[in-house]
C-alpha positions as CSV (number, residue, x, y, z in Angstrom):
1,M,41.2,-7.3,-14.1
2,E,41.8,-8.1,-17.9
3,T,45.4,-8.6,-18.9
4,V,46.6,-5.2,-20.3
5,T,49.9,-4.5,-21.9
6,L,51.3,-0.9,-21.9
7,D,52.7,0.5,-25.0
8,E,54.8,3.9,-24.9
9,L,51.6,5.9,-25.6
10,D,50.0,4.5,-22.8
11,R,52.7,5.2,-20.4
12,A,52.9,8.5,-21.7
13,L,49.2,9.1,-21.0
14,L,49.7,7.8,-17.5
15,H,52.5,10.4,-17.0
16,A,50.4,13.2,-18.5
17,L,47.7,12.6,-16.0
18,Q,50.2,12.7,-13.1
19,V,51.2,16.0,-14.4
20,D,47.6,17.3,-14.6
21,G,44.8,14.9,-13.7
22,R,42.0,17.0,-15.4
23,A,43.9,17.9,-18.4
24,P,41.4,17.7,-21.5
25,F,42.3,15.1,-24.0
26,R,42.9,17.6,-26.5
27,R,45.7,19.3,-24.6
28,I,47.3,15.8,-23.7
29,A,47.0,15.0,-27.6
30,E,48.9,17.9,-28.6
31,V,51.8,17.3,-26.2
32,L,51.6,13.6,-27.4
33,G,51.5,14.3,-31.0
34,V,48.4,12.1,-31.4
35,S,44.7,12.8,-32.1
36,D,42.2,13.7,-29.4
37,Q,40.1,10.4,-30.4
38,T,43.4,8.4,-29.7
39,V,43.9,9.8,-26.2
40,A,40.2,9.4,-25.3
41,R,40.1,5.9,-26.4
42,R,43.3,4.9,-24.6
43,Y,42.0,6.5,-21.5
44,Q,38.7,4.9,-21.6
45,R,40.3,1.4,-22.2
46,L,42.9,1.7,-19.4
47,R,40.2,3.0,-17.0
48,G,37.6,0.3,-18.0
49,A,40.3,-2.3,-17.3
50,G,41.1,-0.9,-13.7
51,V,44.6,0.2,-14.9
52,V,44.3,3.8,-13.8
53,R,41.8,6.1,-12.3
54,V,41.9,10.0,-11.5
55,V,40.7,10.7,-8.2
56,G,40.0,13.9,-6.0
57,R,41.5,13.8,-2.6
58,T,41.7,16.4,0.1
59,S,44.1,17.5,2.6
60,A,43.6,15.8,5.9
61,R,45.4,18.9,7.7
62,L,43.1,21.6,6.1
63,L,40.1,19.5,7.2
64,G,41.3,19.4,11.0
65,Q,42.0,15.5,10.5
66,V,44.7,13.1,10.3
67,D,45.4,9.9,8.4
68,W,45.9,6.8,10.5
69,L,47.8,3.9,9.4
70,T,46.4,0.8,11.1
71,R,47.6,-2.8,11.3
72,I,45.3,-5.3,12.4
73,R,46.6,-9.0,12.8
74,C,43.7,-11.7,12.5
75,V,43.6,-15.4,12.6
76,P,44.2,-16.2,9.0
77,D,40.7,-17.4,8.2
78,A,39.0,-14.4,9.5
79,A,41.3,-11.8,7.6
80,A,39.8,-11.8,4.2
81,S,36.1,-11.2,5.7
82,I,37.4,-8.5,8.1
83,A,39.4,-6.6,5.3
84,E,36.3,-6.6,3.2
85,A,34.2,-5.3,6.1
86,L,36.9,-2.4,6.6
87,A,36.7,-1.7,2.8
88,R,32.9,-0.9,3.0
89,R,33.6,1.7,5.5
90,P,33.6,5.3,4.1
91,D,36.4,6.4,6.3
92,T,38.8,4.1,4.8
93,S,40.6,4.9,1.5
94,W,42.8,1.9,1.2
95,V,42.9,-1.7,2.5
96,S,45.4,-4.4,1.9
97,L,45.2,-7.9,2.8
98,L,48.9,-9.1,3.7
99,S,50.5,-12.7,4.3
100,G,49.9,-14.2,7.5
101,G,46.6,-12.9,8.4
102,E,47.4,-9.1,8.8
103,I,45.2,-6.2,7.3
104,V,47.0,-2.7,6.5
105,C,44.4,0.1,5.9
106,N,44.5,4.0,6.0
107,A,41.5,5.7,7.9
108,R,41.0,9.4,8.4
109,A,39.6,11.0,11.5
110,P,39.8,14.0,13.7
111,V,43.1,14.6,15.2
112,R,41.7,14.0,18.8
113,P,38.8,11.6,18.0
114,E,36.4,10.4,20.6
115,R,36.5,6.5,20.6
116,E,33.5,5.9,18.5
117,E,34.9,8.1,15.6
118,L,38.1,5.9,15.3
119,L,38.4,2.8,13.3
120,L,39.7,0.9,16.5
121,G,36.5,1.8,18.2
122,K,34.4,0.2,15.7
123,L,36.3,-3.2,15.1
124,P,34.6,-6.4,15.8
125,R,35.1,-7.4,19.4
126,T,35.9,-10.9,18.4
127,P,38.8,-13.3,19.4
128,R,39.6,-13.5,15.8
129,V,41.3,-10.2,16.0
130,L,44.5,-10.8,17.6
131,S,45.9,-7.3,17.7
132,V,45.5,-3.8,16.5
133,A,47.9,-0.9,16.2
134,A,47.3,2.7,14.8
135,H,49.7,5.4,14.0
136,Y,49.6,9.0,12.6
137,L,51.1,9.4,9.1
138,L,53.3,12.4,9.9
139,R,55.0,13.1,6.4
140,T,54.5,11.6,3.2
141,Y,57.6,11.5,0.9
142,V,55.8,9.6,-2.2
143,G,52.2,9.1,-2.2
144,G,49.2,11.4,-2.8
145,R,50.5,14.9,-4.0
146,V,54.1,13.4,-4.7
147,A,54.0,10.9,-7.8
148,W,55.6,7.5,-7.7
149,S,58.7,7.8,-10.1
150,G,57.8,4.5,-11.6
151,R,55.1,6.0,-13.3
152,T,56.6,9.4,-14.3
153,S,59.4,8.6,-16.8
154,A,57.3,8.6,-20.1
155,L,57.3,12.3,-20.9
156,S,60.3,14.5,-21.5
157,A,60.8,17.6,-19.3
158,E,59.8,19.7,-22.1
159,Q,56.5,17.7,-22.6
160,A,55.7,17.9,-18.9
161,G,56.4,21.6,-19.0
162,R,54.0,22.2,-21.8
163,L,51.3,20.5,-19.9
164,L,51.9,22.5,-16.8
165,R,51.9,25.7,-18.6
166,A,48.7,25.3,-20.3
167,A,47.0,24.2,-17.1
168,P,44.0,26.5,-16.5
169,A,43.4,28.4,-13.5
170,A,40.0,26.8,-12.7
171,G,38.8,23.2,-12.6
172,S,42.1,21.7,-13.4
173,A,45.2,21.6,-10.9
174,P,48.6,19.8,-11.4
175,A,48.7,16.5,-9.6
176,G,51.7,16.4,-7.3
177,A,51.9,20.1,-7.1
178,P,52.2,21.0,-3.2
179,G,49.3,22.5,-1.6
180,V,49.7,26.2,-1.0
181,P,47.5,27.1,2.3
182,G,45.4,30.3,1.4
183,S,42.3,30.9,-0.9
184,P,42.5,32.9,-3.8
185,D,41.4,36.5,-2.8
186,A,38.8,38.7,-4.5
187,P,40.0,42.2,-5.4
188,D,38.6,43.8,-2.2
189,G,40.9,41.4,-0.2
190,K,38.3,39.2,1.0
191,A,37.9,35.5,0.4
192,A,36.1,35.0,-3.0
193,P,32.4,34.3,-2.9
194,G,31.9,30.5,-2.1
195,V,35.4,29.8,-1.7
196,P,36.2,28.2,1.7
197,R,39.0,30.0,3.4
198,P,41.7,28.0,5.0
199,A,44.1,29.0,7.7
200,A,47.0,31.1,7.3
201,P,50.1,29.3,5.8
202,G,51.7,27.2,8.3
203,A,48.6,27.1,10.6
204,W,46.4,24.2,11.6
205,G,43.1,25.8,11.3
206,P,40.6,23.8,9.5
207,V,38.3,24.7,6.6
208,A,34.5,24.0,6.7
209,P,33.3,23.0,3.0
210,D,29.7,23.7,2.7
211,E,27.2,21.6,1.0
212,L,28.2,22.4,-2.6
213,D,31.9,21.8,-1.8
214,R,31.1,18.4,-0.1
215,A,29.0,17.2,-3.0
216,L,31.8,18.2,-5.5
217,L,34.5,16.3,-3.5
218,A,32.2,13.5,-3.4
219,A,31.9,13.3,-7.1
220,L,35.4,13.9,-7.6
221,A,36.6,11.2,-5.3
222,V,34.7,8.6,-7.6
223,D,36.1,10.1,-10.7
224,G,38.2,13.2,-10.8
225,R,37.8,13.8,-14.4
226,T,33.9,14.3,-14.2
227,P,33.4,17.1,-16.7
228,L,32.2,20.6,-15.3
229,A,29.1,20.2,-17.1
230,A,28.4,16.8,-15.3
231,L,29.3,18.4,-11.8
232,A,27.0,21.2,-12.4
233,A,24.0,19.1,-13.4
234,R,24.6,16.6,-10.4
235,T,24.8,19.7,-7.8
236,G,22.1,21.8,-9.6
237,S,24.9,24.8,-9.7
238,P,26.0,26.8,-12.8
239,E,29.3,25.8,-14.5
240,A,30.7,29.2,-13.5
241,T,30.0,28.5,-9.8
242,V,31.6,24.8,-9.9
243,R,34.6,26.3,-11.9
244,R,35.2,29.0,-9.2
245,R,34.6,26.3,-6.5
246,L,37.1,24.0,-7.8
247,A,39.5,26.6,-8.5
248,G,39.2,27.6,-4.8
249,M,39.7,24.4,-3.3
250,T,42.6,23.5,-5.8
251,G,44.2,26.8,-5.0
252,S,44.0,26.4,-1.2
253,G,45.4,23.0,-1.4
254,L,42.3,21.5,0.0
255,L,41.9,19.5,-3.2
256,F,44.2,17.9,-5.5
257,F,44.1,15.4,-8.1
258,D,45.7,11.9,-7.5
259,V,46.3,9.1,-10.4
260,D,45.8,5.7,-9.0
261,V,47.7,3.2,-11.3
262,D,47.6,-0.7,-10.9
263,P,51.4,-1.5,-10.9
264,R,51.0,-5.0,-12.6
265,P,50.6,-3.9,-16.2
266,L,53.7,-1.6,-15.6
267,G,55.9,-4.9,-15.0
268,Y,55.7,-5.0,-11.3
269,G,54.6,-8.5,-10.0
270,I,55.3,-8.3,-6.3
271,E,53.8,-5.9,-4.0
272,A,54.9,-5.6,-0.3
273,F,54.5,-3.3,2.8
274,C,57.9,-2.7,4.4
275,W,58.4,-1.1,8.1
276,L,61.6,0.4,8.8
277,T,63.3,1.6,12.1
278,V,65.4,4.7,11.3
279,A,67.7,6.7,13.5
280,P,65.5,10.0,14.2
281,G,68.1,12.2,12.7
282,R,68.3,10.0,9.6
283,L,64.5,9.6,9.0
284,A,63.9,12.6,6.7
285,A,67.4,11.6,4.6
286,V,65.9,7.8,4.2
287,G,62.4,9.1,3.4
288,R,63.8,11.4,0.6
289,A,66.3,8.8,-0.7
290,M,63.6,6.1,-1.0
291,A,61.4,8.7,-2.7
292,D,63.7,8.3,-5.7
293,H,63.5,4.7,-5.8
294,P,61.3,3.2,-8.6
295,E,60.7,0.4,-6.3
296,V,58.9,2.7,-3.8
297,A,55.2,3.5,-4.6
298,F,54.5,5.0,-1.1
299,V,56.7,6.0,1.7
300,A,55.8,8.1,4.8
301,A,57.0,8.6,8.3
302,T,54.8,7.3,11.1
303,T,54.4,7.2,14.8
304,G,55.2,4.1,16.5
305,P,58.2,1.6,17.0
306,A,58.5,1.5,13.2
307,N,58.9,5.3,12.0
308,L,58.9,4.8,8.3
309,V,56.5,2.6,6.2
310,A,56.8,1.9,2.6
311,G,54.7,0.2,0.0
312,L,56.9,-1.4,-2.4
313,V,56.6,-2.7,-5.9
314,C,59.2,-5.1,-7.7
315,R,59.2,-7.2,-10.8
316,D,59.7,-10.2,-9.1
317,T,61.0,-12.0,-6.0
318,E,64.6,-11.8,-7.1
319,A,64.2,-8.0,-7.8
320,F,62.6,-7.7,-4.2
321,Y,65.4,-9.5,-2.7
322,D,68.0,-7.2,-4.4
323,Y,66.1,-4.1,-3.4
324,L,66.0,-5.1,0.2
325,T,69.7,-6.0,0.3
326,E,71.3,-3.4,-2.0
327,R,69.4,-0.3,-1.9
328,L,67.7,-0.4,1.2
329,G,70.6,-2.0,2.9
330,A,72.9,0.9,1.6
331,L,71.0,3.6,3.5
332,E,72.6,4.7,6.5
333,G,70.5,4.9,9.6
334,V,68.3,2.2,8.9
335,G,68.3,-0.2,12.2
336,A,65.5,-2.7,11.6
337,L,63.3,-3.8,8.8
338,E,60.0,-5.7,8.6
339,T,58.4,-6.7,5.3
340,A,55.2,-8.6,4.3
341,P,53.8,-9.3,0.7
342,V,50.5,-8.0,-0.2
343,I,48.0,-10.9,-1.2
344,R,45.3,-8.6,-2.3
345,S,44.2,-5.0,-2.6
346,V,40.8,-5.2,-1.3
347,K,40.2,-1.3,-1.4
348,R,42.3,1.5,-3.3
349,A,41.8,4.9,-3.9
350,G,38.5,4.8,-2.2
351,L,37.1,2.0,-4.5
352,I,36.4,-1.6,-3.4
353,M,38.2,-3.8,-5.9
354,P,36.7,-6.4,-7.7
């Protein structure tokens, strides 16, 4: 990735995309007080440099699936090749290579998968893989729908509110907004034509996207800002149909738009994973407290001996030490802590990194 320095306008653009990942450049420009061309040029520069990507993501719950956090310990000289093989799999969304020959990745599978459907069933049977552990991601406090606070401080509350108020009902949904199960209904009370109906609020029942929905989701997973006209041309469907499908999927909570940002241009030189063992009665409180820390880009409750996992970003090793000893150390209920630096992001937001 080329060296990129972000100014105030770049940071405001990143924040605006977090508010609404499909907001037209015209609308973002109005809020930021610059021209459409300036916003478009800045976005293309940042995206071309690998700093930012807007991606369409789906709700595992509404698809009858679950996200698995998998830790794989390898002999050190095999870790890179195994991580790259995992990154090529379509069911992994991110893969990170850690210090000491460890790999951490996220994979999605049915709630009760057959062995061949689960990542563990397809790992190479080799003595170079020393151990494998996989655990459910139970509750995400930061990541996905919930924005990392380290990239959402450039806009004022008034500016963010203007973007939200101007968001259209179809084809654009505020990133970071909680999903609300339940499809938009037609006037007769039935689901709108061509819109998958999820389960009632609070229920598990999965939706069943049809061929058009799957084609749209696949395109948006690569580029969440793909224009309606391009989506229509790619799928052979009228723009009005594409707009209705996007409105249905975002309104149901099945589809949302995430903003993947490389933390390095924001000044964060250290990335690490952190596993915490927290007293069960304090788990939610610790997760919510960490969600407010700008050093925490991702935090979620998991199954397993460590019941909270976090992705940390810090400016340098001194800041990393200070965060562990002062901010994390001050949280009541944390009983044990394990950390490992990230050596390389092999796959991020569904894209294999160069």
